[in-house]
C-alpha positions in Angstrom: -25.9 -12.0 6.1 -24.4 -14.6 3.4 -21.6 -15.3 1.4 -23.7 -15.9 -1.8 -25.7 -13.2 -0.9 -21.6 -11.0 -0.9 -20.6 -12.6 -4.1 -24.2 -11.6 -5.7 -24.2 -7.8 -4.8 -20.8 -7.0 -7.1 -19.6 -8.0 -10.5 -17.9 -10.4 -9.3 -14.7 -10.7 -12.7 -14.9 -6.7 -11.5 -13.5 -7.9 -8.0 -11.4 -10.4 -8.8 -9.8 -8.2 -11.7 -9.5 -5.1 -9.0 -7.3 -8.1 -7.6 -5.0 -9.1 -9.7 -4.3 -5.9 -11.6 -3.7 -4.7 -7.6 -1.0 -7.8 -7.1 0.9 -7.0 -9.9 1.5 -3.5 -9.7 2.8 -4.2 -6.5 4.7 -6.6 -7.0 6.3 -4.2 -9.8 6.6 -0.9 -6.7 8.3 -3.1 -4.2 10.6 -4.3 -6.8 13.4 -2.0 -5.8 13.3 -3.0 -2.6 14.2 -6.5 -2.8 17.1 -5.9 -5.3 18.6 -2.8 -3.4 21.3 -4.3 -1.7 22.6 -6.2 -4.9 21.9 -2.9 -6.4 23.9 -0.5 -4.0 26.8 -3.1 -4.4 26.5 -3.1 -7.9 26.6 1.2 -7.9 28.3 1.8 -4.5 25.1 3.2 -2.4 25.5 4.2 1.0 23.0 3.5 4.0 20.6 6.8 3.6 21.0 6.6 -1.0 19.5 2.6 0.1 16.9 4.2 1.5 16.2 7.1 -0.5 16.2 4.7 -3.2 13.5 2.1 -2.6 11.0 5.7 -0.6 11.3 7.2 -4.0 8.5 4.7 -6.0 6.1 4.7 -3.0 6.6 9.3 -2.4 5.9 8.9 -6.4 2.9 6.1 -6.0 1.6 8.8 -3.4 1.9 11.6 -5.7 0.6 9.9 -8.1 -3.0 8.7 -6.3 -4.2 12.0 -5.6 -3.5 12.5 -9.9 -5.9 8.8 -10.2 -8.6 10.3 -7.7 -9.4 12.5 -10.4 -9.4 10.9 -13.0 -11.6 7.8 -11.7 -14.2 10.0 -10.8 -13.5 11.5 -14.2 -13.0 9.4 -16.6 -13.6 5.9 -14.5 -11.4 3.5 -13.5 -11.0 0.8 -16.3 -10.2 3.7 -18.5 -7.9 5.1 -15.4 -6.4 2.1 -14.8 -5.1 1.6 -18.4 -3.1 4.1 -18.6 -1.1 3.6 -15.2 -0.4 0.3 -16.6 0.8 1.3 -20.5 2.7 4.3 -18.6 4.6 1.3 -16.1 5.1 -1.2 -18.8 6.5 1.1 -21.6 8.6 3.1 -18.5 10.1 -1.0 -17.1 10.9 -1.8 -21.1 12.8 1.2 -22.2 14.7 0.9 -18.4 15.4 -2.5 -19.2 15.9 -2.2 -23.2 18.9 0.8 -22.2 19.5 -0.1 -18.3 19.9 1.7 -15.2 24.1 3.2 -14.4 23.9 6.1 -11.8 21.2 6.6 -8.3 19.8 9.3 -10.8 18.7 5.7 -13.1 17.6 3.9 -9.9 15.4 6.8 -8.4 13.6 7.5 -12.4 12.8 3.7 -12.6 10.9 4.8 -9.3 9.3 7.3 -10.3 7.9 5.1 -13.2 7.4 2.5 -11.0 5.7 5.1 -8.6 2.3 4.9 -11.5 2.1 1.0 -10.2 1.5 2.6 -7.0 -1.0 4.8 -7.9 -3.1 1.5 -8.9 -4.2 1.9 -5.3 -7.1 4.8 -6.2 -8.5 2.5 -9.2 -8.3 -0.8 -8.4 -10.2 0.1 -4.4 -13.2 2.1 -5.9 -13.5 -0.6 -8.9 -14.3 -2.7 -6.6 -15.9 -0.1 -3.9 -18.6 1.1 -6.3 -19.8 -2.2 -7.0 -20.9 -3.7 -3.7 -23.5 -1.6 -0.9 -22.7 -0.8 2.1 -22.7 -3.9 4.8 -20.5 -5.8 2.1 -17.8 -2.9 2.0 -14.9 -4.4 4.5 -15.3 -8.1 2.5 -15.0 -6.3 -1.0 -11.9 -3.0 -0.2 -10.4 -5.7 2.1 -10.6 -8.6 -1.5 -9.0 -6.3 -3.5 -6.8 -4.0 -1.1 -5.8 -8.2 0.0 -3.4 -7.4 -3.9 -0.8 -6.4 -2.1 0.8 -9.2 -1.6 1.9 -8.5 -4.7 5.1 -7.6 -2.3 5.2 -11.2 -1.9 6.4 -11.5 -5.0 8.2 -9.2 -5.4 10.2 -10.0 -2.5 10.7 -13.9 -3.7 11.6 -13.8 -7.1 13.6 -9.9 -7.5 16.3 -11.3 -5.7 16.1 -15.2 -6.9 16.0 -14.1 -11.0 18.6 -11.2 -10.0 21.3 -13.6 -9.2 19.8 -15.6 -12.5 19.9 -13.1 -15.5 21.0 -9.7 -14.1 18.9 -7.7 -11.7 18.8 -5.0 -15.0 17.1 -7.9 -16.5 14.8 -8.9 -13.7 13.1 -4.9 -15.4 12.1 -7.1 -18.4 11.0 -10.0 -17.0 8.4 -8.8 -14.8 6.4 -7.3 -18.3 5.7 -11.1 -18.6 2.8 -10.6 -16.2 2.4 -6.8 -16.5 1.3 -7.5 -20.4 -1.3 -10.8 -19.1 -2.9 -9.4 -16.2 -3.2 -5.7 -18.9 -6.0 -8.0 -21.3 -7.3 -9.8 -19.2 -8.2 -6.4 -17.5 -9.4 -5.1 -20.8 -11.6 -8.4 -21.5 -12.8 -8.7 -17.7 -13.2 -5.0 -15.9 -16.4 -2.8 -15.9 -16.8 -0.1 -14.2 -20.2 0.2 -12.4 -23.3 1.9 -13.9 -23.2 4.0 -10.2 -20.6 6.4 -10.8 -20.9 10.1 -9.5 -21.9 12.4 -12.1 -18.1 13.3 -13.9 -17.2 16.5 -12.5 -14.4 19.5 -14.8 -11.0 19.5 -14.1 -11.7 22.9 -11.7 -15.3 21.0 -10.0 -12.2 17.8 -9.5 -10.0 20.4 -7.7 -12.5 22.5 -5.5 -13.8 19.2 -4.7 -10.7 18.2 -3.3 -10.4 21.3 -1.1 -13.8 20.6 0.2 -12.1 17.2 0.9 -9.4 18.7 3.0 -11.3 21.1 4.7 -13.0 17.9 6.8 -11.4 17.4 9.8 -12.9 13.5 9.4 -9.9 13.3 5.6 -7.1 14.0 7.7 -7.6 11.9 10.2 -8.2 9.0 7.9 -5.0 10.4 6.1 -3.4 10.1 9.6 -4.7 6.8 9.9 -3.4 5.4 6.6 -0.2 6.9 7.6 0.3 4.5 10.1 -0.7 2.1 8.8 0.4 1.1 5.2 2.7 3.6 5.4 4.3 0.4 8.3 3.3 -2.0 5.7 5.1 -0.7 2.6 7.9 1.6 4.4 8.9 -2.2 6.0 8.0 -4.5 2.8 10.7 -2.3 0.8 13.6 -2.2 3.4 13.3 -5.1 5.2 15.7 -6.4 2.5 18.0 -4.0 3.2 17.9 -4.1 6.9 18.7 -8.2 6.7 20.8 -8.2 4.7 23.0 -5.1 6.5 21.8 -6.1 10.6 21.8 -9.6 10.2 23.9 -10.7 6.8 21.4 -12.5 5.0 22.3 -13.3 1.6 19.7 -11.0 -0.7 17.9 -14.4 -1.2 17.6 -15.4 2.1 16.8 -11.1 2.9 13.9 -11.5 0.6 12.4 -14.6 1.8 12.3 -13.7 5.4 10.5 -10.4 3.9 8.1 -12.8 1.6 7.1 -14.4 4.6 6.8 -10.8 6.6 4.5 -9.6 3.5 2.6 -12.3 2.8 0.8 -12.4 6.7 0.2 -8.5 6.0 -1.2 -9.4 3.3 -3.2 -12.3 3.8 -5.4 -10.3 7.2 -5.9 -7.5 5.1 -9.9 -9.3 4.2 -10.0 -10.2 7.6 -9.3 -7.0 9.2 -12.1 -5.6 6.7 -14.4 -8.3 7.2 -13.5 -7.9 11.1 -13.6 -4.1 10.8 -17.9 -5.2 9.9 -18.2 -7.4 12.2 -17.0 -5.7 15.6 -16.6 -1.7 14.0 -13.5 -0.4 11.8 -12.9 1.6 15.2 -12.6 -0.7 17.6 -10.3 -2.9 15.1 -8.0 0.7 14.2 -7.4 1.1 18.4 -6.4 -2.7 19.1 -4.4 -2.0 15.6 -2.4 1.2 17.3 -1.4 -0.5 20.0 -0.9 -3.4 19.1 1.6 -1.8 16.3 3.5 0.6 19.0 4.1 -2.2 21.7 6.1 -3.9 18.8 7.5 -1.2 17.3 8.7 -0.3 20.1 10.4 -4.1 21.2 12.1 -4.1 17.3 13.6 -0.9 18.4 15.0 -2.4 21.7 15.5 -6.0 21.2 18.9 -7.7 20.5 19.5 -7.8 16.9 18.3 -11.9 16.8 16.6 -13.7 13.2 15.3 -15.9 16.0 14.2 -12.8 18.3 13.6 -10.3 15.2 11.4 -12.0 12.9 8.5 -13.1 14.1 8.4 -9.2 15.9 8.4 -7.9 12.4 5.9 -10.5 11.1 3.6 -9.8 13.8 3.9 -6.0 13.0 2.6 -6.6 9.5 0.3 -8.6 10.4 -1.2 -6.4 12.2 -0.7 -3.7 9.6 -2.9 -5.3 7.2 -5.2 -5.6 9.8 -5.4 -2.4 10.0 -5.5 -1.3 6.4 -8.6 -3.5 6.3 -9.9 -1.8 8.9 -9.2 1.6 7.5 -11.2 0.9 4.1 -14.4 -0.2 5.9 -14.6 3.2 7.2 -13.6 5.3 4.4 -16.7 4.7 1.7 -19.2 5.3 5.1 -18.3 8.3 5.5 -17.1 9.8 1.9 -19.5 6.9 0.0 -20.4 9.6 -2.7 -16.4 11.1 -2.8 -14.8 7.8 -3.3 -12.9 8.8 -5.6 -11.2 11.5 -4.3 -10.6 10.1 0.0 -9.3 7.2 -2.0 -6.8 9.8 -3.9 -6.2 11.2 -0.9 -6.7 8.5 1.9 -3.8 6.7 -0.2 -1.5 9.3 -0.2 -1.3 9.6 3.5 -0.3 5.9 3.0 2.6 6.6 0.3 4.0 9.6 2.3 4.6 7.6 5.9 6.3 4.7 3.7 8.0 6.3 2.4 8.7 8.4 5.6 9.6 4.6 7.1 11.4 3.5 4.4 13.8 7.2 3.9 13.7 7.3 8.1 15.4 4.1 8.1 18.1 4.7 6.1 18.7 7.5 6.9 18.1 6.3 11.0 21.2 4.0 9.8 24.0 6.3 8.3 23.5 8.7 11.4 23.2 6.8 13.9 24.7 3.6 12.5 21.2 1.7 14.2 17.7 2.0 12.5 16.6 1.3 16.1 15.8 5.7 16.6 13.2 5.4 13.8 11.7 2.0 14.7 10.6 4.1 17.7 9.4 7.0 16.2 7.2 5.7 13.8 6.0 3.5 17.3 5.2 7.5 18.5 3.0 7.9 15.4 0.9 4.9 16.2 0.2 6.3 19.5 -0.5 10.1 17.9 -3.1 7.9 15.7 -4.8 6.5 18.3 -5.0 9.2 20.3 -6.9 10.3 17.2 -9.3 7.9 16.8 -10.2 8.0 20.5 -11.1 12.1 20.0 -13.3 11.5 17.0 -15.1 7.8 17.9 -17.1 9.7 19.8 -19.2 12.1 17.2 -17.8 9.4 14.7 -20.4 6.9 16.6 -22.6 9.6 17.0 -22.8 11.4 13.0 -23.0 9.7 10.4 -22.1 6.4 12.1 -25.7 6.1 13.9 -27.1 7.1 10.3 -26.0 4.1 8.8 -28.2 1.3 8.7 -27.3 -2.3 9.9 -23.2 -0.9 9.4 -21.0 -0.7 12.9 -18.1 1.8 12.5 
């Protein structure tokens, strides 16, 4: 298959807008991470409170992805995405206009930002349903590369906060949000290949039916490690850099942005690699490498020269894994992609919430975040063991039924 055939096999404006929508949504979803050192100083937060603050949007996004998974099959991806964008725009406007003055206020903002994180369950089906099985890795990788929005949050949020105050950053974020919302309304089209609409009762049964599938739980675990590790580190690295290396919030943002950029850039390559050699083989390499790198992070001497390359490499590794997981999901659950995107996204969000909050708790209780990294390395090995246990069955059952696609 040529690259031209890939572009002709779907709807290019929708794929591009799925990326842009996801990109800006991820930017605002992750704003509290780069702002955390500044907010914590202003509000007098301790390490555990900082970790919890940056973890709340991740958990809220995880829960709301289940809701969006229902809505994309019920009312369509375009309408679902529109509703979420309106909620985020109105919520951020309210927070900016009235101001945020307490930990409870930042938590309320985090819940609103969760609606942006739930864009995952809209953008990926929006892209997936336009493309045939042999191009799922590329399509999902391009749409999923929208997690690069985290880079913009890390780069610009501290700079804007320094110039205008961190509360005004919430208002400035409205500018790209509104622009992308208008473009989204103009260019996005739902695929004509939509599954039949379900009633609420049917959808609830569909969720329980998916949860009765062992494979669904495996995918939730796999994405909980790859995406959970990615988003958890994206939110936590600004706190780590400022706390452990005494970097300024702006410089910590630069370092975080470079690491996040690595993880975002390689996501489509992860999908393409999975198309080429199979998602199972790709993920096996990812979990092995991630475990080794996380152990090294937990034990290495704390210096920028030592830690930055390790963070950079682990983020790139997890980014490849994100693309590989979503090369496999549409193959296994093509007709339930809305439900499964919600469930798998929920697993990823829970993983990110766990990592961000555990690093904060480890720092608060033990004086170092090392044990948090070490435990997550263990979770990578659990995922590797799980993948090893199911790969033969997958390849000889549903994988064998897909013509011309490697799993």
